[in-house]
C-alpha positions in Angstrom: 50.4 -28.3 -83.4 53.6 -28.9 -85.2 56.2 -31.4 -84.1 58.6 -28.5 -83.2 56.1 -26.9 -80.8 55.4 -30.2 -79.1 59.1 -30.9 -78.6 59.5 -27.4 -77.1 56.6 -27.9 -74.7 58.0 -31.3 -73.5 61.5 -29.7 -73.0 60.0 -26.8 -70.9 58.0 -29.2 -68.7 61.1 -31.3 -68.1 63.1 -28.2 -67.1 60.4 -27.2 -64.6 60.4 -30.7 -63.1 64.1 -30.7 -62.6 63.9 -27.2 -60.9 61.2 -28.5 -58.5 63.2 -31.6 -57.6 66.3 -29.4 -57.0 64.4 -27.0 -54.8 63.1 -30.0 -52.7 66.6 -31.4 -52.3 68.0 -28.0 -51.2 65.1 -27.5 -48.7 65.7 -31.0 -47.2 69.5 -30.3 -46.9 69.1 -26.8 -45.4 69.1 -28.0 -41.7 72.4 -29.8 -42.2 75.2 -27.3 -41.3 78.6 -28.9 -41.9 81.8 -26.9 -41.6 84.5 -27.1 -44.2 86.7 -29.0 -41.8 84.0 -31.6 -41.2 83.7 -32.2 -45.0 87.4 -32.7 -45.1 87.2 -35.1 -42.2 84.5 -37.1 -44.0 86.6 -37.3 -47.1 89.6 -38.5 -45.2 87.7 -41.2 -43.4 87.8 -39.6 -39.9 84.6 -38.5 -38.1 83.9 -34.8 -37.8 85.9 -33.1 -35.1 83.9 -32.3 -32.0 83.2 -28.7 -31.3 81.3 -26.6 -28.8 78.7 -25.6 -31.4 77.8 -29.3 -32.1 76.4 -29.9 -28.6 75.2 -28.3 -25.4 77.5 -26.7 -22.8 78.8 -28.6 -19.8 76.3 -27.1 -17.4 73.3 -27.9 -19.6 74.6 -31.4 -20.1 74.9 -31.9 -16.3 71.4 -30.6 -15.8 69.9 -32.9 -18.4 71.1 -36.0 -16.4 72.0 -37.8 -19.6 75.2 -38.9 -17.9 73.5 -40.8 -15.2 73.0 -44.1 -17.0 76.6 -44.5 -18.4 78.1 -43.4 -15.1 75.9 -45.9 -13.2 77.1 -48.7 -15.6 80.7 -47.6 -15.1 80.3 -47.7 -11.3 78.8 -51.1 -11.5 81.7 -52.4 -13.6 84.1 -50.8 -11.1 82.5 -52.5 -8.2 82.6 -55.9 -9.9 86.2 -55.5 -10.8 87.0 -54.3 -7.3 85.3 -57.4 -5.8 87.4 -59.7 -8.0 90.5 -57.9 -7.0 89.7 -58.1 -3.3 89.0 -61.8 -3.8 92.6 -62.3 -4.8 93.8 -60.3 -1.8 91.7 -62.6 0.5 93.4 -65.7 -1.0 96.8 -64.5 0.2 98.1 -66.2 3.4 97.3 -64.4 6.6 99.8 -61.9 7.9 100.3 -63.9 11.1 101.4 -67.0 9.0 103.8 -65.0 6.9 105.2 -63.0 9.9 105.7 -66.2 12.0 107.7 -67.9 9.2 109.9 -64.8 8.8 110.2 -64.2 12.5 108.8 -60.7 12.2 106.2 -58.7 14.0 102.8 -58.3 12.3 103.1 -54.5 12.4 106.3 -54.7 10.3 104.3 -56.0 7.2 102.9 -53.4 4.9 100.6 -54.4 2.1 99.0 -51.4 0.3 99.4 -49.4 -2.8 102.5 -47.2 -2.2 102.4 -43.5 -2.7 106.2 -42.8 -2.2 109.4 -44.8 -2.5 109.7 -45.3 1.3 106.4 -47.2 1.3 107.4 -49.0 -1.9 110.4 -50.4 -0.1 108.3 -51.7 2.8 105.7 -53.2 0.4 108.5 -54.8 -1.6 109.8 -56.5 1.5 106.3 -57.8 2.3 105.6 -59.0 -1.2 109.0 -60.8 -1.1 107.7 -62.9 1.9 104.4 -63.7 0.1 106.4 -64.5 -3.1 108.3 -67.3 -1.1 104.9 -68.8 -0.1 102.7 -68.3 -3.2 104.6 -66.9 -6.1 101.9 -67.5 -8.7 99.2 -65.7 -6.7 101.5 -62.7 -6.2 102.1 -62.4 -10.0 98.4 -62.7 -10.7 97.6 -60.1 -8.1 100.1 -57.6 -9.6 98.8 -58.1 -13.1 95.2 -57.7 -12.1 95.9 -54.7 -10.0 97.8 -53.1 -12.9 94.9 -53.7 -15.3 92.4 -52.5 -12.8 94.3 -49.2 -12.3 94.7 -48.7 -16.1 91.2 -49.5 -17.1 89.6 -47.3 -14.5 92.1 -44.5 -14.8 93.5 -44.7 -11.2 96.8 -43.0 -10.8 99.8 -44.8 -9.3 100.3 -47.7 -11.7 104.0 -46.7 -12.0 104.7 -48.2 -8.6 103.4 -51.5 -9.9 106.2 -51.4 -12.5 108.8 -50.5 -9.8 107.6 -53.3 -7.4 107.5 -55.9 -10.2 111.0 -54.9 -11.3 112.3 -55.2 -7.7 110.8 -58.7 -7.2 111.6 -60.3 -10.6 114.1 -60.2 -13.4 114.5 -57.2 -15.6 113.7 -58.6 -19.1 111.0 -61.0 -18.0 109.2 -58.4 -16.0 109.6 -55.8 -18.8 108.0 -58.2 -21.4 105.0 -58.9 -19.1 104.6 -55.2 -18.2 104.7 -54.3 -21.9 101.9 -56.7 -22.7 99.8 -55.8 -19.7 100.1 -52.0 -20.2 99.1 -52.3 -23.8 96.1 -54.5 -22.9 95.1 -52.0 -20.2 95.2 -49.1 -22.6 93.2 -51.0 -25.2 90.5 -51.9 -22.6 90.4 -48.3 -21.5 89.9 -47.2 -25.1 86.9 -49.5 -25.7 85.4 -48.6 -22.3 85.5 -44.9 -23.2 84.2 -45.6 -26.7 81.3 -47.8 -25.8 80.3 -46.2 -22.5 81.5 -42.7 -21.7 81.9 -41.1 -25.1 78.9 -38.9 -24.8 79.7 -38.0 -21.2 83.2 -36.8 -22.2 81.8 -34.8 -25.1 79.2 -33.2 -22.8 81.6 -32.4 -19.8 84.8 -31.5 -21.6 83.9 -30.0 -25.0 86.8 -27.6 -25.0 89.6 -30.1 -24.3 88.1 -32.7 -26.7 87.8 -30.1 -29.4 91.4 -29.0 -29.0 92.7 -32.6 -29.1 90.5 -33.3 -32.1 92.0 -30.3 -34.0 95.5 -31.4 -33.2 94.6 -34.9 -34.4 93.5 -33.5 -37.7 96.9 -31.9 -38.3 98.6 -35.3 -37.9 96.1 -37.5 -39.5 98.6 -38.7 -42.1 101.0 -40.0 -39.4 98.7 -41.1 -36.6 100.9 -44.0 -35.3 104.0 -41.7 -35.0 101.8 -39.1 -33.3 100.6 -41.6 -30.8 104.1 -42.8 -30.0 105.2 -39.1 -29.5 102.3 -38.5 -27.1 103.1 -41.6 -25.1 106.8 -40.8 -24.7 106.4 -37.1 -23.9 104.7 -35.9 -20.7 102.5 -33.3 -22.4 99.3 -35.1 -21.9 98.4 -37.6 -19.1 97.9 -41.2 -20.1 94.3 -41.4 -18.9 93.4 -38.4 -21.1 95.0 -40.0 -24.1 93.1 -43.3 -23.5 89.7 -41.7 -23.0 89.9 -38.9 -25.5 91.3 -40.9 -28.4 88.0 -42.8 -29.2 86.0 -39.7 -28.7 87.8 -37.8 -31.5 87.8 -40.8 -33.7 91.4 -42.0 -33.4 91.5 -45.4 -35.2 92.0 -48.3 -32.9 94.7 -49.9 -35.1 97.0 -46.8 -35.1 96.1 -46.2 -31.5 97.2 -49.7 -30.3 100.3 -49.8 -32.5 101.5 -46.4 -31.2 100.6 -47.4 -27.6 102.4 -50.7 -27.8 105.6 -48.9 -28.9 105.3 -45.6 -27.1 104.7 -46.9 -23.6 107.8 -49.1 -23.5 110.6 -46.6 -22.9 109.0 -45.4 -19.7 108.1 -48.9 -18.7 111.7 -50.0 -19.1 112.9 -47.1 -17.0 110.5 -47.9 -14.2 111.3 -51.6 -14.2 115.0 -50.9 -14.3 114.5 -48.5 -11.4 112.9 -51.4 -9.4 116.2 -53.2 -9.6 117.7 -50.5 -7.4 114.7 -49.6 -5.4 116.7 -49.2 -2.2 118.6 -46.3 -3.8 115.4 -44.4 -4.8 114.3 -41.7 -2.3 112.3 -39.2 -4.5 111.1 -38.7 -8.0 114.3 -36.8 -8.8 116.3 -40.1 -8.4 113.8 -41.7 -10.9 113.7 -39.0 -13.5 117.4 -38.4 -13.7 119.1 -36.5 -16.6 120.0 -39.8 -18.3 116.5 -41.2 -18.1 115.0 -37.9 -19.4 117.5 -38.0 -22.2 116.4 -41.5 -23.1 112.8 -40.4 -23.4 113.8 -37.4 -25.4 115.7 -39.5 -27.9 112.7 -41.8 -28.2 110.5 -38.8 -28.9 112.8 -37.6 -31.6 112.9 -41.0 -33.2 109.1 -41.1 -33.2 108.8 -37.9 -35.2 111.9 -38.2 -37.3 110.1 -40.1 -40.2 107.5 -37.3 -40.4 110.1 -34.6 -40.3 112.1 -36.3 -43.0 109.1 -36.7 -45.2 108.1 -33.0 -44.8 111.7 -32.0 -45.5 111.9 -34.1 -48.7 108.6 -32.8 -49.9 109.6 -29.1 -49.3 112.9 -29.5 -51.3 112.3 -28.6 -54.9 113.3 -31.3 -57.3 115.2 -30.4 -60.5 113.4 -31.6 -63.6 115.7 -33.4 -65.9 114.9 -33.7 -69.6 116.1 -36.6 -71.6 116.7 -36.1 -75.3 116.4 -39.0 -77.6 119.3 -39.3 -80.0 118.5 -38.6 -83.6 118.6 -41.4 -86.0 121.1 -40.9 -88.7 120.2 -42.3 -92.1 122.9 -44.0 -94.0 122.9 -43.1 -97.6 
């Protein structure tokens, strides 16, 4: 056998080996079915957007009872937090002691979570009496109650802002509310990410999928998008807190946008507490001037994105620079 024939035989055997390896790789990768959007998500650093085709339907997920364990842990955490909150309530002075010092009847004191502004005025009068006896305990109770309602997605936290603004100064209360609201939203984010992520994907695949697709459109400006969501009333706050970790919203952009986006509404609520006696309905709270403030904040949140898109859409004129010719001196 000549040297040329031996070389041809080695080359042909190497080609067949490469073909076999390639067929094995393609066979192993056949079950993986990624969409084009998922590949783009992986390249951009975001996880693939959830879709109905990626998991079972809501009814099949409920029938599988996979939600039982995380829900049980969530209920356990809720009960522990509720007991700690009730412990603070039990440390307050008795209603007889407070009413006797203020020369009031026990029935005139109201201590509950208000559901309207008339109840908020009565609760404010009761908290003012407790504030004169144990101011630090009242502040601790309001902060813990606010965190409890935010973490466990209980509606009505806006009345805590109003009550705190009616009891204390404007700017001091606003700074405390700004920190507490941001902390509560962050805790809610991690609670949803570590505990109920699979539950939300199984029970609400359609809503999570729609929110994930919207997120992909604004993945270059996530912080501005979060500020816009917080300022505008398009999505409730509890849905933003719980759906953000499910669709892969990065925590840094989430907490930065939340820390900025929550403050316009917080300031309006705390400022409304300064004139709580003049509030009778939600129309008095969301006046034209207050809605205009929120609208201006929303426009400021998206203005950098709009300016960038406008500048990128404007064609730039190419300028050519000619180098001067050198003249030779003869």
